[in-house]
Every structure is written in structure tokens, then in C-alpha cells.
C-alpha positions in Angstrom: 105.1 68.3 104.4 107.9 70.6 103.4 107.2 74.0 101.5 108.3 73.0 98.0 105.5 70.1 98.2 102.9 72.3 99.6 104.0 74.6 96.4 103.7 71.8 93.7 100.3 70.6 95.5 98.8 73.9 95.2 99.9 74.5 91.5 98.6 71.1 90.5 95.2 71.9 92.5 95.0 75.2 90.7 95.3 73.5 87.3 92.9 70.5 87.8 90.0 72.3 85.9 92.2 74.1 83.4 90.7 72.1 80.6 87.1 73.4 81.0 88.1 77.2 79.6 91.0 75.9 77.3 88.8 75.3 73.8 88.3 77.9 71.3 88.4 78.5 67.5 91.6 80.6 67.4 94.6 78.7 67.6 96.9 81.5 68.7 94.5 81.9 71.8 94.9 78.1 72.7 98.7 78.3 72.3 98.8 81.3 74.6 96.8 79.3 77.2 99.0 76.3 76.6 102.2 78.1 76.9 100.8 79.6 80.1 100.1 76.2 81.8 103.8 75.1 80.8 105.0 78.2 82.5 102.9 76.9 85.5 104.3 73.6 85.6 107.8 74.9 85.4 107.5 77.7 87.8 107.4 77.7 91.7 105.3 79.5 94.0 107.5 82.4 95.6 108.5 82.2 99.2 110.4 84.6 101.4 113.8 83.1 100.2 113.0 84.9 96.8 114.6 88.4 97.0 111.5 90.1 95.4 109.1 88.5 98.2 111.3 88.3 101.1 109.1 90.7 103.0 105.8 89.2 102.0 105.0 85.7 103.2 102.1 84.2 101.0 102.3 80.7 102.7 98.8 81.2 104.0 97.5 81.5 100.5 99.1 77.9 99.5 96.6 76.3 101.9 93.9 77.6 99.9 93.7 76.2 96.4 90.2 77.9 95.7 88.7 76.9 92.2 86.8 79.2 90.1 83.3 80.2 90.9 80.6 77.7 89.2 77.3 79.4 90.3 76.2 82.2 88.1 75.7 85.7 89.8 72.2 86.2 91.1 72.9 90.0 91.7 70.6 92.6 90.8 71.4 96.1 90.1 70.0 97.4 93.7 72.6 95.2 95.3 75.5 97.2 93.8 74.5 100.4 92.8 76.3 102.2 95.6 79.3 101.4 93.7 78.4 102.9 90.6 80.1 106.3 89.4 77.7 109.0 88.0 80.7 110.1 85.7 80.9 106.8 83.9 78.7 106.6 80.9 80.4 103.0 80.2 80.3 100.2 83.1 81.5 96.7 82.9 80.8 94.4 85.7 82.4 91.2 86.6 81.1 89.0 89.5 83.6 86.4 91.0 85.6 86.9 87.8 82.5 86.2 85.3 81.2 88.9 83.1 77.7 90.1 83.9 76.1 91.9 80.9 72.8 92.5 83.0 74.7 94.6 85.6 76.9 96.3 82.8 76.0 99.5 80.9 77.9 99.7 77.7 77.4 102.6 74.9 79.4 103.0 71.8 80.6 106.4 71.7 83.1 107.7 69.4 83.4 104.3 67.6 85.3 103.0 70.6 85.4 99.0 71.3 84.4 97.9 74.9 83.1 94.6 75.9 84.0 91.2 77.3 87.0 89.7 75.8 85.7 86.5 75.2 82.8 87.7 73.1 84.9 90.1 70.8 87.9 87.9 70.6 86.7 86.4 67.3 85.7 89.5 65.5 88.8 91.2 66.6 91.1 88.6 66.4 94.1 90.5 64.9 94.0 93.4 67.1 93.7 91.6 70.1 96.5 89.0 69.1 98.7 91.7 68.5 98.7 92.9 72.5 97.2 89.8 74.6 99.6 88.2 76.6 102.5 90.4 74.8 103.4 92.8 77.8 103.0 90.9 81.0 105.9 88.5 81.6 104.0 85.1 82.5 107.1 83.2 81.7 108.7 84.4 84.9 105.4 85.0 87.2 103.4 82.1 88.1 100.2 84.2 89.3 100.3 85.7 85.7 100.8 82.3 84.0 97.6 80.9 86.1 95.6 84.1 85.2 96.7 83.3 81.5 96.1 79.6 81.6 92.5 80.6 82.7 92.0 83.4 80.2 88.3 83.7 79.2 86.1 86.6 80.2 88.1 90.1 80.7 87.7 93.7 79.9 88.6 94.8 76.4 88.8 98.7 75.8 90.2 99.6 72.3 90.3 103.5 71.7 90.8 104.3 67.9 93.3 106.6 66.5 92.6 110.4 67.2 89.3 109.4 69.5 89.0 111.0 73.0 86.9 109.6 75.5 85.4 112.5 77.7 83.9 110.2 80.4 85.5 107.5 82.4 85.4 104.0 81.8 84.4 102.0 85.0 85.5 98.2 85.4 84.0 96.9 88.5 85.2 93.4 89.7 82.8 92.3 92.4 83.6 89.3 95.0 80.5 87.8 96.3 81.4 84.1 97.3 83.6 82.5 99.7 86.6 80.2 98.8 86.7 81.0 95.0 89.5 82.2 93.0 88.6 85.0 90.5 90.9 85.6 87.3 90.5 89.2 86.5 91.8 90.4 83.1 91.9 93.6 81.3 93.3 94.7 77.6 93.5 98.5 77.2 94.6 99.3 73.6 94.9 103.2 73.1 95.8 103.8 69.3 97.8 107.2 68.2 96.7 110.5 69.6 93.8 108.8 71.5 92.7 109.8 75.0 90.8 107.7 77.8 90.3 107.3 81.4 89.8 103.8 83.0 88.9 103.0 86.3 89.8 99.6 87.6 87.8 98.9 90.9 87.8 95.8 93.1 85.3 95.6 95.7 83.5 92.8 98.0 80.2 92.3 99.3 81.0 90.3 102.3 83.9 89.9 104.6 84.8 86.4 103.4 88.2 84.6 102.5 88.7 84.4 98.5 91.4 85.0 96.0 91.6 87.6 93.2 94.5 87.1 90.7 94.4 90.0 88.3 96.3 91.0 85.0 96.1 94.0 83.2 97.9 95.0 79.9 98.0 98.6 78.6 99.3 99.3 75.1 99.7 103.2 74.5 100.5 104.1 70.8 102.2 107.4 69.8 101.1 110.5 71.5 98.2 108.7 73.2 97.0 109.3 76.6 95.8 106.9 79.4 94.8 107.9 82.9 94.5 104.6 85.0 92.8 104.4 88.2 93.1 101.2 90.1 91.0 100.7 93.4 91.6 97.6 95.6 89.0 97.8 98.5 88.6 93.9 98.7 87.4 92.0 101.8 89.9 92.2 104.7 90.1 88.3 104.6 90.8 88.1 100.9 94.2 87.6 98.9 94.8 90.0 96.2 97.6 89.4 93.7 97.7 91.8 90.9 100.3 92.5 87.8 99.9 95.4 85.3 102.1 96.3 82.6 101.9 99.2 80.5 103.8 100.1 77.2 104.3 103.4 76.1 105.2 104.4 72.5 106.6 107.9 71.3 105.2 110.9 72.9 102.5 109.0 74.9 101.6 109.7 78.4 100.5 107.1 81.0 99.2 108.3 84.5 98.5 105.7 87.3 96.9 106.4 90.5 96.5 103.3 92.7 94.9 102.7 96.3 95.1 100.0 98.3 92.6 99.5 101.2 91.5 96.0 101.6 92.7 92.3 101.5 94.6 90.4 104.3 97.5 89.9 101.9 97.6 92.2 98.6 100.7 92.2 96.0 100.8 94.9 93.2 103.2 94.8 90.6 103.2 97.6 88.2 105.7 97.6 85.3 105.7 100.7 82.9 108.1 100.3 79.8 108.9 103.9 78.4 109.6 102.3 75.0 110.2 105.1 72.6 111.4 108.6 72.7 109.8 111.4 74.8 107.3 108.9 76.5 106.1 110.2 80.0 104.7 108.7 83.2 103.3 109.7 86.7 102.8 107.2 89.0 101.0 107.7 92.4 100.0 105.3 95.0 98.6 104.9 98.4 98.3 102.1 100.9 96.1 102.4 104.0 96.0 99.4 106.0 95.5 98.2 109.6 95.0 95.3 111.7 97.2 92.5 110.5 97.1 93.3 106.8 100.0 93.3 104.5 100.2 95.4 101.4 103.2 95.1 98.9 103.8 97.4 95.9 106.5 96.6 93.5 106.9 98.9 90.6 109.4 99.0 87.7 109.8 102.0 85.5 111.9 101.2 82.5 113.5 104.0 80.7 114.5 102.8 77.3 114.9 105.4 74.9 115.8 109.1 75.1 113.8 112.1 76.5 111.7 110.3 78.9 110.1 111.8 82.0 108.9 109.9 85.0 107.6 110.9 88.4 106.5 108.6 91.2 105.0 109.4 94.5 104.0 106.3 96.9 102.5 106.6 100.3 101.7 104.3 103.1 99.7 104.6 106.3 100.1 101.6 108.4 98.3 101.2 111.9 98.2 98.5 114.4 100.6 95.4 113.4 100.1 95.8 109.7 103.0 95.7 107.3 103.4 97.7 104.1 106.2 96.9 101.4 107.2 99.4 98.8 109.9 98.6 96.2 110.3 101.0 93.3 113.0 100.5 90.7 113.7 102.8 88.1 116.1 101.8 85.2 117.7 104.2 82.8 119.2 102.1 79.7 122.4 103.3 77.9 120.3 104.8 75.0 117.9 106.9 77.5 119.8 109.9 77.2 118.3 113.1 78.7 115.9 111.1 81.0 114.2 113.0 83.7 113.1 110.9 86.6 112.1 111.4 90.3 110.8 108.9 92.9 109.6 109.6 96.5 108.3 107.0 99.1 106.7 108.6 102.2 105.3 106.4 105.0 103.5 107.0 108.1 103.3 104.8 111.1 100.6 105.1 113.6 101.2 102.7 116.1 104.5 101.4 117.6 104.0 98.0 116.1 103.4 99.0 112.6 105.9 98.3 110.1 107.4 99.5 106.8 110.1 98.1 104.5 110.6 100.5 101.6 113.4 100.4 98.8 113.5 102.9 96.3 116.2 102.2 93.3 117.9 103.8 90.6 119.9 101.7 88.2 121.4 104.4 85.6 123.4 103.3 82.6 123.3 106.8 80.8 125.6 109.7 81.5 123.1 112.8 80.6 120.3 112.4 83.0 118.5 114.0 85.8 117.4 111.5 88.5 116.5 111.5 92.0 115.1 109.4 94.8 114.1 109.3 98.5 112.3 107.7 101.4 111.0 108.5 104.7 109.3 106.6 107.5 108.2 108.1 110.5 105.3 109.1 112.8 103.4 112.4 112.6 105.6 115.7 113.1 105.3 117.0 116.6 106.0 120.3 115.5 102.9 120.3 113.2 100.6 119.0 115.8 101.8 121.7 118.3 101.2 124.4 115.5 97.5 122.7 115.3 96.9 122.7 119.0 98.1 126.3 119.4 95.2 127.1 116.9 92.7 125.6 119.2 92.7 122.1 118.0 92.7 119.1 120.2 95.6 116.7 120.2 93.4 114.0 118.7 91.7 116.4 116.1 95.4 117.6 115.4 96.4 114.1 114.5 93.2 112.9 112.7 93.6 116.1 110.4 97.4 115.6 109.8 96.8 111.6 109.1 93.9 112.3 106.8 96.0 115.2 104.7 98.7 112.8 104.4 96.8 110.2 102.4 94.6 112.9 100.7 97.3 114.2 98.6 97.3 111.1 96.4 93.6 111.3 96.3 93.7 114.7 95.0 95.0 113.4 92.0 92.2 111.3 91.1 90.0 113.4 88.4 86.7 111.6 88.9 84.7 113.5 91.4 82.4 110.9 92.7 85.3 108.1 93.0 87.3 110.7 95.1 84.5 111.7 97.3 84.2 107.9 97.9 87.6 107.3 98.7 88.0 110.7 100.8 85.2 109.3 103.2 87.0 106.0 103.4 90.2 107.4 104.4 88.5 109.7 106.6 86.8 107.1 108.5 90.0 105.0 108.6 92.1 107.8 109.7 90.1 108.9 112.7 90.8 108.2 116.2 88.7 109.0 119.3 
């Protein structure tokens, strides 16, 4: 059977149960889902013949047309409390894609709206309809179209005008079952002059094969600030496909820190639209992979209006026969004069068979800008190793210390101390050699 037929069979199987979540009392929601289904029928699964996927072969995924989980979660608090973060007063827990109120903890401080999308969508229909499905381009993304087709449970965060949420909000997505697909959805709306920190955290309770298909949309109004921390620590046998789009209004700020540790194959697309004057973003990423893992990160920072500022640092630490991919594109449109943008891709290979493909890109259509980008791929610096050995450290200790420090630079940008400590311990464990 050829690849095209396999792709068609996969998508057909994925849509077999679409009718189950498709009914609602909101015509606009049914229309959104219906449009997404039409897109799935019109689109094809990407292959390595597609430029944006040429380094990432997802053919193993096509053999796994897993349906959504049917059995309700039987988890107890004690089963997952080691994932909890002490600083987070608000916690939403989703198990295999389904919201779990008994595992969640929601307080209503500062009049913010936090809850399950399917439960709040009727009473906040006008606000949600303005944003839901309006930022992620599911018309050209088959995975985002599938996610929107199955749109039901999801995390909704709406921070009102002038409100500042001091404690982080923890969105915890837990995978427990093998051979299922979870459609995770997040909608974050920060109204003018508001401030919020959101942690989007993907974890697994066992090393089994499953699929996570995630879509996050973030709307940041004038002078609002969103700090978005995304952690992917799934099963090493899992497939993780994710899309995030953030739209920035005048004078707004978006900070993103993403860390990819798990999954057999992971793909993260981050699109940041600096849609109005004076918008700023800071994008930081770390992929730490080993074995036969493949981690692919694609980012697109779109400067649309003047006086925008963007900074990006992406790092990969790759061991064994693992393969990391980074494609970072920055576009400065004709009206985006006085743009200031920097991008850096730094990659560390820990074995002779590890592989990195990196492609930073600048497309500039304005003449009054300050832009720079660069990429490095290599092994540990022998001079740095020599220096540490001259101070009494063994070669193995010196190498371990330098490898950990390479990744720790990204982790230091996470403001949530308990989460940063968890990740530091994970990175320390994965970068140590005997």
C-alpha cells in the first residue's frame, strides 16, 4: 500500500467517531468543528517530501490511528501529587484529554475566569467565540484541524482588564492509557494591562505508546503580559504534535519558555504575531533528547507593525542516535520599521551519531531595522574541559558540568522555583555520565 493511501486511511479512521462530540447548543461552535472536519478531508498528512517536514518522518504515527479515550479516569490525588507545584493556587488537570474536576483546584481570585472550556462556553460564548479557532491556522494544518474537529474539553483562562495574577496557573495534562489519542486544547485571553503566568505541562504515568495532539491559542491585548512555560515530558514511546499561536496587541509582551524532554517523536510549532506597534516577545527553548528520539521545533515570529522587539534562544542537547530539528523564521514586514530582533540556535552533540538540523531564517522587507541571527552545532569545548581539569576536576566530571550548564541557561529563565528545581534534577540526571 502506498504512502498516500496510508495517509487517507489514517485520517478516515481518525474521523470515524467525530459525530460524538459534535453536537452543541451553539451554532458557531458546530460550524467551527464542521469547518475543521472539511479541512481534514481536504488535507493530507505531511511527509518528508514537504519542505516543513523534510527532517521529520512521522510515518510511524500513520500506523497508529488511535481513537479518544473512552474510560473515565480512576486516578487519585496521591497518584499525581508529585507533579503539583506549590506556587500554583490554580490547577487544572486533564487525564487522557478529559477534564478531571476531582483532581483540579480552582479558586476565583481577582475575578479571573478559569475552567473547563466545555463547561464555560455557553455562559461566556461571546468572549470565547471571538478568540477560539481564530489564531491557529487549521485550514493548512491537518493536526490542528483534527484537534478542532474534536474540540470539547479544554483549558480556558480569561484575565480581565487591569488584573494581575501573581501566582502561576498550572495546566497539567496527564497520559495514562496506551493506544489512545488526546486532543488537548488551551485558550488564554489576557485583556488590556493584565498579567498572568501559565504553565502548560505534559506528563505520563507509564512508558506506553499514545498520541498527544495539542493546540494552544493566546490573545494578548494592549499592554498585557503573558509568561507561557511549556513542558513536554511524555513517555519516550509517545507521539507529541503541538501547535501554539500567540497574537500580540500594542505594547504587549509575551515570554515563552519551552522544554522538550520526552516522546519518541515530537513536533512543536510556535507562531508569534506581533500584530501591533511596540509588541515584544522573548522565546526560549530547550530540547534534551537521547536514544532514538526525534524533537522538531518550528517557530515563526511575525513582525507586522513598527517598533517591535523579539529575542530568541533555542538550545538542543542530543545524545546517542537522537535527532533534533530547529527551524526558526523571523519575518519583518514592510510596515514594521524600527524592528529589533535577535535569534540564536545553539546545539550540543554528545555522541558521534547524534544529529541536529538547524535553520534560522530572516526575511526582512523593511529598511530601518536591527536584526541578527546565528547557529552553532558542535561538541563540548576542549579548552573549557582543560580549564576545569586544571582546577582538579576529572574529565567526566568536567564534561557533566559543562553539559548541565549548557541546558541550565534556559531553565534559569523559568520563574517558578519548584518547577525549575524539578527540571534541573531531570536535566542533571540525563546529562551525567559515569
